[in-house]
N, C-alpha and C positions, 0 to 999 in steps of 0.2 A: 503493499499500500505506497504512493507516495504524498505525503501530507508537507504542505507547507504551512507554516509558521511565521505569523505577520504579529511586528509587536512596536508601540510606540515607546519612545526611550523618555524624555522627561516626564517625570511622574511615574513611571510603569515603573520600568530599568530601574531609572534612579531616582533618588530622594529628593532630587531638589532639578530646578529648571538651569542646563548646563550656560544658555544662551550667559548667564549671569554670571556666576561662575567661574567661569571662560572671561569673560571680560574683567574682572579683579586680576585675574591670574595676569591677562595680556599686560594688562592699563596699569596695575599696582594702588593699592585701597587708595590713596589721595586723589587720585584723575576719578577711581571708579567714583567713591563720593561725591565728587564734583558734579558728575557727570549725570548722577541719579537726582540730585537735586536742581540741576539744568532741564532736566528732560522731565520731571515730575509732572508735568499741564499736561506732557504729552501722558503719560504714562496713564492718567487719570483721564484721560478722553479715552483711550483706550479701553480702562476698565469700566468706561459708561457706557460703553460700543457706538459712541461717534463716531470715532474712526477706528478702520479695519486693525487686525492686527500687520497685516503687511504695512501698511502705512505707519503705522509703533515701530515695527521693529529699522524701517531701514532708517526710519529718523535717528533710533540709538546706534544702529551701525554705519552711518554717516557719522554722527557726534565724535565713535571710538576710532573707527577705522578709516575713513575716505581719504585717500592716497595714501595708505602704508603699502610697501611691497608687497606682494601676494608669496613670491619663494621665502622672505621671513617669515614670514604672517604662518602660511601651511611647517614650516619648521617649528615654531611655537605650538600649533597647534598639536603636531605629533609627540612635540615633549608632553601636553596637556593630558593627551589619553591617558596618560598612567596616573593621573588624578582622577580620571572618570573611574577608576577602580574602586574610589575611597564610597564614592556616589548613589554605587551598587546597591539596589534592595537586596541581602544576601537571599532571601526565597527566590526572587528573581533569576539569579547565577544558577541555582540549583537546578528550575528550571529549563534554562538555556542549555544546561548540560545533560538535562535526561532526554529534551531533543535531540539533543547533535550525536547523544549514544545509540538514538535510534534513528541515527541516518534520515530525520528529517530536514527541510530547505527550512533556514531561519532568515529573517530577513526584519531590520530596524526600518523602520518609516518613520519619521521627524521633521517637525520645525524646524531642528536645529539643523544649522550649516554643517554641508558634507565636509569642510574643512577641518573641524574637530571631532567629529562623529564617525568617519568613515575610517579612522585607524583604528581608536579602539574596537570596532567591527570587522576589520581586515585580520586585528591580531587575535579576534576570539572566532574567524570564519563564519561571520555573518553579510550578508548582502546586507550593504545601506544606499538604502532612497531616503534622500535629504535634500534638504532648499538649498537651493545653488545660490554663491556671493557672485555678481558680476565683477567680470576685472577688465578692466579697457590697459593696452599698453604695460600691462605688467604690474597696474596698481588697481585697492579695491576701490572702488567708485560710491562705497556703502548703500549702493541697492542691490536688489536681489534678482537675478539673473530668473527669468519667467513669474512664476508662481511662489509664494509660500507654500511647502508641503504639510496643507491644513486643510481638514474638511474633505470636499469632494474634491480637492488636487492630490493629497494623497491616497484616494481612490483613483485618479487618474495617472498617478505612476507609479502604482503598484500594475494597474492595467495595462500599463506601457511597456512594462518589464516582464510580467509573467502569463505566461498564456494557463488563464486559473482552470482552464478544465482538462489539462494534464495532470491535475492533482486529484488525487481521491476524498481526499480530506484539508479542511482550509481552520485554520484555527486562529484565530485575534484576542490581540492583549492592549486595551487601552483602557486610558485614564479621563478624560475629560470631551466636550460635545464635538470639537475638533475633531475626534477618533470615531467618531458615529458610524460616518461613510465608510471608514474602512471593517468597520466591524460588521455591518451589515453585508461585507462579502464574504463573510466566514461561515461554515457548520455549523462552527461551536466559538464561544463569544465568551469575555470576560474583563468585566469593568471594573477599574480600579482594582487590581488584585494585587497578591504581595503584602499588603498590608499590614498583615497579624502576626 
């Protein structure tokens, strides 16, 4: 039996949103805290659903990363992947191992950037379907290349990568409304798992 297991990343596999943990790692605490104060009106607008998650994310990415050299950025992202291990829920890690031991195909489907999630996924033998950051002339622009991998765009990314008809069983794990489209693709789904 061929099994595909789809996992949201932030909040499902990890205990925290890796975007903000990564920003602090990359920028240092002072710049991180300054940025959070300056950007708090944007974050509030997002919380109130006045602007989209993509709009809010691009403002945050622009403030912290616009003009950064992508090679330097990717090197720091690769270094950060070892820090992600400290954020992983133990029960999620055990579940990933169980599926791998049973030869399932595993995929992380996340709104976080491919740059820092893919190194962790590659190390653990997991397909990474994530948000792509726009790069022009080897510099980050602060924009997203395409769509934020959330909601229906998670579903679209899965369907563009996998032929779901080739799997006998599809299992999905998520923890927010942004995962509902992905969960709807699965025969078996888990919402807010690994909490106890």
